[in-house]
N, CA, C and O atoms as a GROMACS GRO file, in nm:
protein
  508
    1MET      N    1   2.028  -1.932   0.958
    1MET     CA    2   1.950  -1.834   1.029
    1MET      C    3   2.038  -1.718   1.077
    1MET      O    4   1.995  -1.603   1.078
    2ALA      N    5   2.160  -1.747   1.116
    2ALA     CA    6   2.248  -1.642   1.166
    2ALA      C    7   2.272  -1.534   1.061
    2ALA      O    8   2.272  -1.416   1.093
    3LEU      N    9   2.291  -1.574   0.937
    3LEU     CA   10   2.313  -1.476   0.830
    3LEU      C   11   2.190  -1.389   0.810
    3LEU      O   12   2.202  -1.268   0.788
    4ARG      N   13   2.071  -1.449   0.817
    4ARG     CA   14   1.947  -1.372   0.801
    4ARG      C   15   1.933  -1.270   0.913
    4ARG      O   16   1.901  -1.154   0.888
    5VAL      N   17   1.956  -1.313   1.036
    5VAL     CA   18   1.941  -1.223   1.151
    5VAL      C   19   2.044  -1.110   1.143
    5VAL      O   20   2.011  -0.995   1.173
    6GLU      N   21   2.166  -1.142   1.105
    6GLU     CA   22   2.267  -1.036   1.089
    6GLU      C   23   2.224  -0.934   0.985
    6GLU      O   24   2.238  -0.814   1.006
    7ALA      N   25   2.172  -0.981   0.872
    7ALA     CA   26   2.126  -0.891   0.766
    7ALA      C   27   2.009  -0.805   0.816
    7ALA      O   28   2.005  -0.685   0.788
    8GLN      N   29   1.916  -0.865   0.887
    8GLN     CA   30   1.801  -0.790   0.939
    8GLN      C   31   1.846  -0.684   1.040
    8GLN      O   32   1.799  -0.571   1.036
    9ASN      N   33   1.935  -0.722   1.131
    9ASN     CA   34   1.988  -0.626   1.229
    9ASN      C   35   2.055  -0.509   1.160
    9ASN      O   36   2.032  -0.393   1.195
   10ARG      N   37   2.139  -0.539   1.063
   10ARG     CA   38   2.214  -0.436   0.991
   10ARG      C   39   2.119  -0.341   0.917
   10ARG      O   40   2.135  -0.219   0.922
   11THR      N   41   2.021  -0.398   0.849
   11THR     CA   42   1.926  -0.315   0.775
   11THR      C   43   1.845  -0.227   0.869
   11THR      O   44   1.828  -0.108   0.842
   12ALA      N   45   1.795  -0.283   0.978
   12ALA     CA   46   1.713  -0.206   1.072
   12ALA      C   47   1.793  -0.090   1.131
   12ALA      O   48   1.741   0.021   1.142
   13LEU      N   49   1.916  -0.114   1.170
   13LEU     CA   50   1.998  -0.008   1.227
   13LEU      C   51   2.025   0.102   1.125
   13LEU      O   52   2.012   0.220   1.156
   14ARG      N   53   2.063   0.064   1.005
   14ARG     CA   54   2.090   0.164   0.900
   14ARG      C   55   1.964   0.243   0.867
   14ARG      O   56   1.970   0.364   0.846
   15MET      N   57   1.850   0.175   0.862
   15MET     CA   58   1.726   0.244   0.829
   15MET      C   59   1.684   0.337   0.942
   15MET      O   60   1.637   0.448   0.917
   16ALA      N   61   1.700   0.294   1.067
   16ALA     CA   62   1.667   0.380   1.180
   16ALA      C   63   1.750   0.508   1.175
   16ALA      O   64   1.697   0.616   1.197
   17ARG      N   65   1.878   0.495   1.147
   17ARG     CA   66   1.965   0.613   1.138
   17ARG      C   67   1.924   0.705   1.024
   17ARG      O   68   1.924   0.827   1.039
   18LEU      N   69   1.888   0.647   0.910
   18LEU     CA   70   1.843   0.725   0.795
   18LEU      C   71   1.714   0.800   0.826
   18LEU      O   72   1.702   0.919   0.799
   19LEU      N   73   1.617   0.730   0.884
   19LEU     CA   74   1.487   0.789   0.910
   19LEU      C   75   1.491   0.894   1.019
   19LEU      O   76   1.411   0.988   1.018
   20GLU      N   77   1.583   0.881   1.114
   20GLU     CA   78   1.596   0.982   1.220
   20GLU      C   79   1.625   1.120   1.163
   20GLU      O   80   1.590   1.221   1.224
   21ARG      N   81   1.687   1.125   1.047
   21ARG     CA   82   1.725   1.252   0.986
   21ARG      C   83   1.627   1.298   0.878
   21ARG      O   84   1.647   1.404   0.819
   22HIS      N   85   1.524   1.221   0.852
   22HIS     CA   86   1.432   1.255   0.743
   22HIS      C   87   1.325   1.354   0.791
   22HIS      O   88   1.266   1.334   0.896
   23PRO      N   89   1.301   1.461   0.714
   23PRO     CA   90   1.205   1.563   0.757
   23PRO      C   91   1.059   1.515   0.764
   23PRO      O   92   0.977   1.580   0.829
   24LYS      N   93   1.026   1.406   0.699
   24LYS     CA   94   0.888   1.356   0.703
   24LYS      C   95   0.869   1.246   0.807
   24LYS      O   96   0.768   1.176   0.807
   25VAL      N   97   0.968   1.231   0.895
   25VAL     CA   98   0.960   1.134   1.004
   25VAL      C   99   0.975   1.210   1.136
   25VAL      O  100   1.073   1.281   1.157
   26GLU      N  101   0.876   1.194   1.224
   26GLU     CA  102   0.878   1.265   1.352
   26GLU      C  103   0.960   1.193   1.458
   26GLU      O  104   1.027   1.257   1.539
   27ARG      N  105   0.953   1.062   1.459
   27ARG     CA  106   1.018   0.986   1.567
   27ARG      C  107   1.046   0.845   1.518
   27ARG      O  108   0.966   0.785   1.446
   28VAL      N  109   1.162   0.792   1.556
   28VAL     CA  110   1.200   0.655   1.522
   28VAL      C  111   1.212   0.576   1.652
   28VAL      O  112   1.274   0.622   1.747
   29ASN      N  113   1.154   0.457   1.654
   29ASN     CA  114   1.164   0.367   1.769
   29ASN      C  115   1.243   0.243   1.727
   29ASN      O  116   1.202   0.169   1.638
   30TYR      N  117   1.354   0.223   1.793
   30TYR     CA  118   1.432   0.102   1.769
   30TYR      C  119   1.454   0.041   1.906
   30TYR      O  120   1.553   0.072   1.972
   31PRO      N  121   1.363  -0.046   1.951
   31PRO     CA  122   1.357  -0.092   2.090
   31PRO      C  123   1.489  -0.145   2.146
   31PRO      O  124   1.560  -0.222   2.081
   32TRP      N  125   1.518  -0.103   2.266
   32TRP     CA  126   1.632  -0.151   2.344
   32TRP      C  127   1.766  -0.133   2.275
   32TRP      O  128   1.861  -0.206   2.303
   33HIS      N  129   1.774  -0.037   2.185
   33HIS     CA  130   1.900  -0.019   2.114
   33HIS      C  131   2.016   0.006   2.210
   33HIS      O  132   2.124  -0.049   2.192
   34GLY      N  133   1.993   0.088   2.312
   34GLY     CA  134   2.100   0.114   2.409
   34GLY      C  135   2.145  -0.011   2.481
   34GLY      O  136   2.266  -0.036   2.493
   35VAL      N  137   2.052  -0.091   2.529
   35VAL     CA  138   2.084  -0.217   2.596
   35VAL      C  139   2.149  -0.313   2.497
   35VAL      O  140   2.249  -0.378   2.528
   36ALA      N  141   2.091  -0.322   2.379
   36ALA     CA  142   2.144  -0.415   2.278
   36ALA      C  143   2.288  -0.381   2.242
   36ALA      O  144   2.370  -0.472   2.224
   37ARG      N  145   2.320  -0.255   2.233
   37ARG     CA  146   2.456  -0.215   2.198
   37ARG      C  147   2.555  -0.266   2.303
   37ARG      O  148   2.668  -0.303   2.269
   38ARG      N  149   2.513  -0.266   2.430
   38ARG     CA  150   2.603  -0.310   2.537
   38ARG      C  151   2.608  -0.462   2.552
   38ARG      O  152   2.711  -0.517   2.590
   39GLN      N  153   2.497  -0.531   2.522
   39GLN     CA  154   2.488  -0.673   2.555
   39GLN      C  155   2.484  -0.768   2.437
   39GLN      O  156   2.510  -0.888   2.453
   40MET      N  157   2.451  -0.718   2.318
   40MET     CA  158   2.428  -0.807   2.205
   40MET      C  159   2.501  -0.757   2.081
   40MET      O  160   2.562  -0.649   2.082
   41THR      N  161   2.494  -0.836   1.977
   41THR     CA  162   2.555  -0.795   1.851
   41THR      C  163   2.455  -0.727   1.759
   41THR      O  164   2.492  -0.685   1.649
   42GLY      N  165   2.330  -0.715   1.800
   42GLY     CA  166   2.229  -0.647   1.720
   42GLY      C  167   2.103  -0.625   1.801
   42GLY      O  168   2.081  -0.692   1.902
   43ALA      N  169   2.022  -0.531   1.757
   43ALA     CA  170   1.899  -0.497   1.830
   43ALA      C  171   1.774  -0.547   1.760
   43ALA      O  172   1.664  -0.507   1.796
   44GLY      N  173   1.789  -0.633   1.661
   44GLY     CA  174   1.674  -0.690   1.594
   44GLY      C  175   1.640  -0.622   1.464
   44GLY      O  176   1.695  -0.516   1.431
   45GLY      N  177   1.551  -0.683   1.391
   45GLY     CA  178   1.515  -0.636   1.259
   45GLY      C  179   1.386  -0.558   1.252
   45GLY      O  180   1.333  -0.537   1.143
   46VAL      N  181   1.332  -0.515   1.368
   46VAL     CA  182   1.204  -0.444   1.370
   46VAL      C  183   1.227  -0.300   1.417
   46VAL      O  184   1.292  -0.276   1.519
   47ILE      N  185   1.172  -0.206   1.342
   47ILE     CA  186   1.170  -0.067   1.385
   47ILE      C  187   1.029  -0.014   1.363
   47ILE      O  188   0.951  -0.071   1.286
   48SER      N  189   0.997   0.093   1.432
   48SER     CA  190   0.874   0.164   1.403
   48SER      C  191   0.907   0.312   1.399
   48SER      O  192   1.006   0.357   1.456
   49PHE      N  193   0.822   0.386   1.332
   49PHE     CA  194   0.843   0.530   1.325
   49PHE      C  195   0.710   0.599   1.300
   49PHE      O  196   0.615   0.540   1.248
   50GLU      N  197   0.706   0.726   1.339
   50GLU     CA  198   0.587   0.808   1.319
   50GLU      C  199   0.615   0.902   1.203
   50GLU      O  200   0.710   0.980   1.206
   51VAL      N  201   0.531   0.895   1.101
   51VAL     CA  202   0.546   0.986   0.988
   51VAL      C  203   0.492   1.123   1.029
   51VAL      O  204   0.405   1.133   1.114
   52ALA      N  205   0.544   1.227   0.967
   52ALA     CA  206   0.502   1.364   0.997
   52ALA      C  207   0.372   1.392   0.921
   52ALA      O  208   0.368   1.472   0.828
   53SER      N  209   0.266   1.325   0.964
   53SER     CA  210   0.136   1.337   0.900
   53SER      C  211   0.032   1.276   0.993
   53SER      O  212   0.060   1.247   1.109
   54ASP      N  213  -0.086   1.258   0.939
   54ASP     CA  214  -0.194   1.196   1.015
   54ASP      C  215  -0.214   1.052   0.968
   54ASP      O  216  -0.130   0.997   0.897
   55MET      N  217  -0.326   0.991   1.007
   55MET     CA  218  -0.353   0.852   0.969
   55MET      C  219  -0.357   0.836   0.817
   55MET      O  220  -0.304   0.739   0.764
   56ARG      N  221  -0.420   0.929   0.749
   56ARG     CA  222  -0.429   0.920   0.603
   56ARG      C  223  -0.292   0.931   0.537
   56ARG      O  224  -0.265   0.862   0.438
   57GLY      N  225  -0.207   1.016   0.590
   57GLY     CA  226  -0.072   1.027   0.536
   57GLY      C  227   0.007   0.898   0.556
   57GLY      O  228   0.081   0.855   0.468
   58ALA      N  229  -0.010   0.838   0.674
   58ALA     CA  230   0.056   0.710   0.700
   58ALA      C  231   0.003   0.602   0.605
   58ALA      O  232   0.079   0.517   0.559
   59MET      N  233  -0.126   0.605   0.577
   59MET     CA  234  -0.185   0.509   0.483
   59MET      C  235  -0.130   0.531   0.342
   59MET      O  236  -0.101   0.434   0.272
   60ARG      N  237  -0.115   0.657   0.301
   60ARG     CA  238  -0.057   0.685   0.168
   60ARG      C  239   0.085   0.632   0.161
   60ARG      O  240   0.126   0.576   0.059
   61PHE      N  241   0.160   0.650   0.269
   61PHE     CA  242   0.297   0.600   0.274
   61PHE      C  243   0.299   0.448   0.256
   61PHE      O  244   0.370   0.396   0.170
   62VAL      N  245   0.222   0.377   0.337
   62VAL     CA  246   0.219   0.230   0.330
   62VAL      C  247   0.172   0.183   0.192
   62VAL      O  248   0.230   0.090   0.135
   63ASP      N  249   0.069   0.247   0.140
   63ASP     CA  250   0.017   0.207   0.009
   63ASP      C  251   0.118   0.230  -0.104
   63ASP      O  252   0.114   0.160  -0.205
   64ALA      N  253   0.207   0.328  -0.087
   64ALA     CA  254   0.305   0.359  -0.191
   64ALA      C  255   0.425   0.264  -0.191
   64ALA      O  256   0.501   0.261  -0.288
   65LEU      N  257   0.442   0.188  -0.084
   65LEU     CA  258   0.554   0.094  -0.077
   65LEU      C  259   0.536  -0.019  -0.178
   65LEU      O  260   0.424  -0.066  -0.200
   66GLU      N  261   0.644  -0.061  -0.239
   66GLU     CA  262   0.638  -0.167  -0.339
   66GLU      C  263   0.701  -0.298  -0.293
   66GLU      O  264   0.659  -0.405  -0.337
   67LEU      N  265   0.801  -0.293  -0.206
   67LEU     CA  266   0.872  -0.415  -0.167
   67LEU      C  267   0.808  -0.491  -0.051
   67LEU      O  268   0.783  -0.611  -0.064
   68PRO      N  269   0.782  -0.427   0.062
   68PRO     CA  270   0.732  -0.506   0.175
   68PRO      C  271   0.587  -0.547   0.156
   68PRO      O  272   0.508  -0.478   0.091
   69PHE      N  273   0.553  -0.660   0.216
   69PHE     CA  274   0.414  -0.704   0.221
   69PHE      C  275   0.348  -0.638   0.342
   69PHE      O  276   0.413  -0.615   0.443
   70ILE      N  277   0.220  -0.608   0.331
   70ILE     CA  278   0.145  -0.557   0.445
   70ILE      C  279   0.096  -0.678   0.523
   70ILE      O  280   0.017  -0.758   0.474
   71ALA      N  281   0.146  -0.692   0.646
   71ALA     CA  282   0.113  -0.809   0.728
   71ALA      C  283   0.146  -0.780   0.874
   71ALA      O  284   0.224  -0.689   0.904
   72THR      N  285   0.088  -0.856   0.964
   72THR     CA  286   0.113  -0.837   1.107
   72THR      C  287   0.221  -0.930   1.162
   72THR      O  288   0.260  -0.915   1.277
   73SER      N  289   0.268  -1.022   1.084
   73SER     CA  290   0.373  -1.114   1.128
   73SER      C  291   0.506  -1.039   1.134
   73SER      O  292   0.521  -0.933   1.074
   74LEU      N  293   0.601  -1.095   1.204
   74LEU     CA  294   0.733  -1.032   1.216
   74LEU      C  295   0.842  -1.138   1.205
   74LEU      O  296   0.821  -1.253   1.243
   75GLY      N  297   0.959  -1.100   1.154
   75GLY     CA  298   1.076  -1.185   1.162
   75GLY      C  299   1.100  -1.284   1.051
   75GLY      O  300   1.181  -1.375   1.068
   76GLY      N  301   1.033  -1.270   0.938
   76GLY     CA  302   1.055  -1.363   0.827
   76GLY      C  303   1.165  -1.318   0.734
   76GLY      O  304   1.235  -1.220   0.761
   77CYS      N  305   1.180  -1.388   0.624
   77CYS     CA  306   1.283  -1.354   0.524
   77CYS      C  307   1.243  -1.234   0.440
   77CYS      O  308   1.330  -1.165   0.385
   78GLU      N  309   1.114  -1.207   0.430
   78GLU     CA  310   1.068  -1.094   0.351
   78GLU      C  311   1.033  -0.978   0.443
   78GLU      O  312   0.990  -0.998   0.556
   79SER      N  313   1.053  -0.857   0.393
   79SER     CA  314   1.019  -0.739   0.472
   79SER      C  315   0.868  -0.723   0.478
   79SER      O  316   0.796  -0.743   0.379
   80LEU      N  317   0.821  -0.686   0.596
   80LEU     CA  318   0.678  -0.666   0.621
   80LEU      C  319   0.656  -0.529   0.680
   80LEU      O  320   0.742  -0.476   0.751
   81VAL      N  321   0.542  -0.471   0.650
   81VAL     CA  322   0.506  -0.340   0.705
   81VAL      C  323   0.364  -0.347   0.757
   81VAL      O  324   0.280  -0.421   0.706
   82GLN      N  325   0.338  -0.268   0.860
   82GLN     CA  326   0.202  -0.259   0.912
   82GLN      C  327   0.179  -0.121   0.970
   82GLN      O  328   0.273  -0.051   1.011
   83GLN      N  329   0.054  -0.083   0.974
   83GLN     CA  330   0.011   0.041   1.037
   83GLN      C  331  -0.079   0.000   1.153
   83GLN      O  332  -0.199  -0.019   1.134
   84PRO      N  333  -0.023  -0.015   1.274
   84PRO     CA  334  -0.097  -0.072   1.386
   84PRO      C  335  -0.230  -0.004   1.417
   84PRO      O  336  -0.323  -0.069   1.464
   85ALA      N  337  -0.242   0.126   1.391
   85ALA     CA  338  -0.365   0.199   1.424
   85ALA      C  339  -0.485   0.150   1.346
   85ALA      O  340  -0.599   0.168   1.390
   86ILE      N  341  -0.463   0.087   1.230
   86ILE     CA  342  -0.577   0.042   1.150
   86ILE      C  343  -0.580  -0.110   1.135
   86ILE      O  344  -0.658  -0.164   1.056
   87MET      N  345  -0.496  -0.180   1.211
   87MET     CA  346  -0.487  -0.325   1.194
   87MET      C  347  -0.535  -0.399   1.318
   87MET      O  348  -0.461  -0.478   1.377
   88GLY      N  349  -0.660  -0.373   1.357
   88GLY     CA  350  -0.723  -0.454   1.460
   88GLY      C  351  -0.702  -0.412   1.603
   88GLY      O  352  -0.730  -0.490   1.694
   89LYS      N  353  -0.655  -0.292   1.627
   89LYS     CA  354  -0.638  -0.245   1.764
   89LYS      C  355  -0.758  -0.159   1.803
   89LYS      O  356  -0.802  -0.074   1.726
   90SER      N  357  -0.811  -0.182   1.923
   90SER     CA  358  -0.919  -0.097   1.972
   90SER      C  359  -0.862   0.037   2.015
   90SER      O  360  -0.741   0.050   2.034
   91ASP      N  361  -0.948   0.136   2.030
   91ASP     CA  362  -0.902   0.267   2.075
   91ASP      C  363  -0.836   0.257   2.212
   91ASP      O  364  -0.737   0.325   2.239
   92ALA      N  365  -0.892   0.172   2.299
   92ALA     CA  366  -0.834   0.153   2.433
   92ALA      C  367  -0.694   0.092   2.424
   92ALA      O  368  -0.603   0.136   2.494
   93GLU      N  369  -0.677  -0.010   2.338
   93GLU     CA  370  -0.545  -0.072   2.321
   93GLU      C  371  -0.444   0.029   2.265
   93GLU      O  372  -0.329   0.034   2.309
   94LYS      N  373  -0.489   0.108   2.168
   94LYS     CA  374  -0.399   0.208   2.110
   94LYS      C  375  -0.356   0.309   2.216
   94LYS      O  376  -0.237   0.342   2.226
   95ALA      N  377  -0.451   0.358   2.295
   95ALA     CA  378  -0.418   0.456   2.399
   95ALA      C  379  -0.326   0.394   2.504
   95ALA      O  380  -0.229   0.457   2.547
   96GLU      N  381  -0.357   0.273   2.547
   96GLU     CA  382  -0.279   0.204   2.650
   96GLU      C  383  -0.135   0.180   2.606
   96GLU      O  384  -0.043   0.186   2.687
   97ASN      N  385  -0.115   0.152   2.478
   97ASN     CA  386   0.018   0.118   2.426
   97ASN      C  387   0.086   0.232   2.352
   97ASN      O  388   0.192   0.213   2.294
   98GLY      N  389   0.027   0.351   2.355
   98GLY     CA  390   0.088   0.466   2.290
   98GLY      C  391   0.096   0.455   2.139
   98GLY      O  392   0.188   0.510   2.077
   99ILE      N  393   0.001   0.385   2.079
   99ILE     CA  394   0.000   0.368   1.933
   99ILE      C  395  -0.071   0.487   1.871
   99ILE      O  396  -0.192   0.506   1.889
  100LYS      N  397   0.004   0.566   1.798
  100LYS     CA  398  -0.052   0.684   1.732
  100LYS      C  399  -0.099   0.647   1.592
  100LYS      O  400  -0.057   0.547   1.534
  101ASP      N  401  -0.188   0.730   1.539
  101ASP     CA  402  -0.243   0.705   1.406
  101ASP      C  403  -0.138   0.708   1.296
  101ASP      O  404  -0.157   0.647   1.191
  102ASN      N  405  -0.028   0.777   1.319
  102ASN     CA  406   0.076   0.792   1.216
  102ASN      C  407   0.192   0.694   1.234
  102ASN      O  408   0.297   0.710   1.171
  103LEU      N  409   0.175   0.593   1.319
  103LEU     CA  410   0.281   0.496   1.346
  103LEU      C  411   0.286   0.389   1.237
  103LEU      O  412   0.184   0.335   1.195
  104VAL      N  413   0.407   0.360   1.191
  104VAL     CA  414   0.432   0.255   1.093
  104VAL      C  415   0.537   0.161   1.152
  104VAL      O  416   0.635   0.207   1.211
  105ARG      N  417   0.516   0.031   1.137
  105ARG     CA  418   0.612  -0.068   1.188
  105ARG      C  419   0.666  -0.152   1.073
  105ARG      O  420   0.591  -0.200   0.989
  106PHE      N  421   0.798  -0.168   1.073
  106PHE     CA  422   0.865  -0.250   0.972
  106PHE      C  423   0.933  -0.368   1.039
  106PHE      O  424   0.994  -0.353   1.146
  107SER      N  425   0.924  -0.483   0.977
  107SER     CA  426   1.007  -0.598   1.010
  107SER      C  427   1.088  -0.625   0.884
  107SER      O  428   1.033  -0.668   0.782
  108PHE      N  429   1.218  -0.601   0.891
  108PHE     CA  430   1.301  -0.612   0.772
  108PHE      C  431   1.340  -0.755   0.744
  108PHE      O  432   1.369  -0.833   0.835
  109GLY      N  433   1.342  -0.788   0.616
  109GLY     CA  434   1.382  -0.920   0.570
  109GLY      C  435   1.524  -0.915   0.518
  109GLY      O  436   1.610  -0.846   0.572
  110ILE      N  437   1.548  -0.990   0.411
  110ILE     CA  438   1.685  -1.003   0.360
  110ILE      C  439   1.705  -0.931   0.226
  110ILE      O  440   1.804  -0.956   0.157
  111GLU      N  441   1.612  -0.844   0.190
  111GLU     CA  442   1.630  -0.767   0.067
  111GLU      C  443   1.752  -0.674   0.081
  111GLU      O  444   1.797  -0.646   0.192
  112LYS      N  445   1.803  -0.629  -0.031
  112LYS     CA  446   1.916  -0.536  -0.029
  112LYS      C  447   1.874  -0.405   0.037
  112LYS      O  448   1.764  -0.354   0.012
  113PHE      N  449   1.962  -0.352   0.121
  113PHE     CA  450   1.933  -0.227   0.191
  113PHE      C  451   1.899  -0.116   0.092
  113PHE      O  452   1.801  -0.043   0.113
  114GLU      N  453   1.976  -0.102  -0.013
  114GLU     CA  454   1.955   0.007  -0.109
  114GLU      C  455   1.816  -0.002  -0.172
  114GLU      O  456   1.752   0.101  -0.195
  115ASP      N  457   1.769  -0.122  -0.200
  115ASP     CA  458   1.635  -0.138  -0.258
  115ASP      C  459   1.527  -0.094  -0.158
  115ASP      O  460   1.433  -0.024  -0.195
  116LEU      N  461   1.542  -0.135  -0.033
  116LEU     CA  462   1.447  -0.095   0.070
  116LEU      C  463   1.452   0.056   0.094
  116LEU      O  464   1.349   0.121   0.106
  117LYS      N  465   1.573   0.110   0.100
  117LYS     CA  466   1.590   0.254   0.120
  117LYS      C  467   1.520   0.332   0.010
  117LYS      O  468   1.444   0.424   0.037
  118ASP      N  469   1.546   0.295  -0.115
  118ASP     CA  470   1.484   0.365  -0.227
  118ASP      C  471   1.332   0.357  -0.220
  118ASP      O  472   1.264   0.455  -0.248
  119ASP      N  473   1.280   0.241  -0.184
  119ASP     CA  474   1.135   0.223  -0.175
  119ASP      C  475   1.076   0.310  -0.064
  119ASP      O  476   0.975   0.377  -0.085
  120ILE      N  477   1.138   0.308   0.052
  120ILE     CA  478   1.088   0.387   0.165
  120ILE      C  479   1.096   0.536   0.134
  120ILE      O  480   1.003   0.611   0.165
  121LEU      N  481   1.205   0.581   0.076
  121LEU     CA  482   1.219   0.724   0.044
  121LEU      C  483   1.116   0.769  -0.059
  121LEU      O  484   1.061   0.878  -0.047
  122GLN      N  485   1.090   0.687  -0.161
  122GLN     CA  486   0.990   0.727  -0.260
  122GLN      C  487   0.851   0.729  -0.197
  122GLN      O  488   0.768   0.814  -0.232
  123ALA      N  489   0.824   0.638  -0.104
  123ALA     CA  490   0.693   0.635  -0.039
  123ALA      C  491   0.675   0.755   0.054
  123ALA      O  492   0.564   0.809   0.066
  124LEU      N  493   0.783   0.798   0.121
  124LEU     CA  494   0.774   0.916   0.207
  124LEU      C  495   0.738   1.041   0.126
  124LEU      O  496   0.674   1.132   0.179
  125GLU      N  497   0.777   1.045   0.002
  125GLU     CA  498   0.743   1.160  -0.083
  125GLU      C  499   0.593   1.167  -0.112
  125GLU      O  500   0.546   1.271  -0.160
  126LYS      N  501   0.520   1.062  -0.086
  126LYS     CA  502   0.376   1.059  -0.114
  126LYS      C  503   0.293   1.120  -0.001
  126LYS      O  504   0.172   1.136  -0.015
  127ILE      N  505   0.359   1.154   0.109
  127ILE     CA  506   0.283   1.214   0.221
  127ILE      C  507   0.313   1.363   0.233
  127ILE      O  508   0.259   1.430   0.321
   0.00000   0.00000   0.00000
């Protein structure tokens, strides 16, 4: 399990840094990264980000992905993606939790970073 968690942490951090600089990404959320840097060896394998588009653009992005499975679970060996705005959240829940229509959440698995990067970059071109 330690090797899996290390790989997930490494991938999430590298992907967060990559997406922060991408013109089709408005905002990257990598929870508690500042605290994690001081107290832990990693901040986890989950990131979320807002694409520079609307709900339909976020849907095109998710639909264009080839590697991750679309699912609400987190933390497995395979990478998972979800669009919280269309996956069972009420309008009140979305407003209360700051979930925007263009938000995408990834839970990274143990796939090669380069494969995930290539997949995410090609999907961003679809929006």
